[in-house]
C-alpha positions in Angstrom: 112.9 81.7 103.5 111.6 85.0 102.2 108.5 85.1 100.0 107.1 87.8 97.7 103.6 89.2 98.5 101.6 91.7 96.5 99.6 94.2 98.4 96.7 95.9 96.7 94.7 98.8 98.1 91.2 98.5 96.6 88.9 101.3 95.8 85.2 101.5 94.7 84.0 98.6 92.5 87.0 96.4 93.4 89.4 98.6 91.4 93.0 98.6 92.6 94.2 102.2 93.4 97.6 101.3 94.8 99.9 98.3 94.6 103.1 97.3 96.4 105.2 94.2 96.3 107.2 93.1 99.3 109.6 90.3 100.2 109.2 89.1 103.8 109.7 86.0 105.9 106.0 85.4 106.5 102.4 86.4 106.0 102.2 88.1 109.5 104.8 90.7 108.4 103.0 91.2 105.1 99.7 91.6 106.9 101.1 94.3 109.2 102.5 96.2 106.3 99.2 95.9 104.3 97.2 97.2 107.2 99.6 100.1 107.7 99.3 101.0 104.0 95.5 100.7 104.2 95.3 103.1 107.2 97.5 105.5 105.4 95.3 105.3 102.2 92.3 106.2 104.3 93.5 109.5 105.8 91.0 112.3 105.0 93.6 114.5 103.3 94.5 111.9 100.7 93.4 112.6 97.1 92.0 110.1 94.7 89.4 107.4 95.1 88.6 106.2 98.7 90.3 103.1 99.8 87.7 100.4 100.7 89.8 97.3 101.2 93.3 95.8 101.1 94.3 92.4 100.0 97.4 90.3 99.9 98.2 88.0 97.0 101.0 85.5 97.3 103.6 84.7 94.6 101.3 82.0 93.1 98.5 84.5 92.6 96.3 83.3 95.5 94.6 85.8 97.7 95.8 85.0 101.3 94.4 88.0 103.2 91.6 90.6 102.7 90.5 93.4 105.0 87.8 96.0 104.3 86.3 99.1 105.9 83.4 96.8 107.0 85.9 94.6 109.0 87.2 97.5 111.0 86.2 97.3 114.6 85.1 93.7 114.3 88.5 92.2 114.6 87.8 89.8 111.8 89.4 89.5 108.3 90.0 86.7 105.9 93.4 85.2 106.1 
């Protein structure tokens, strides 16, 4: 069964700078997509506010995954 997940790229002061909604079979696929979008949002040539974190919210509005610049290199992340 496919579920809807909402991916938010978060900038300074926890303000969303980009949003995307996806339908996928599971959280793992949504997590891969979120991390890919996060990496793309952090490229040096991108204009706008710097991306500091990415989060995934499920269809019920519950945050199920969060990854920030401070998690990079540690291998950890909530979710």
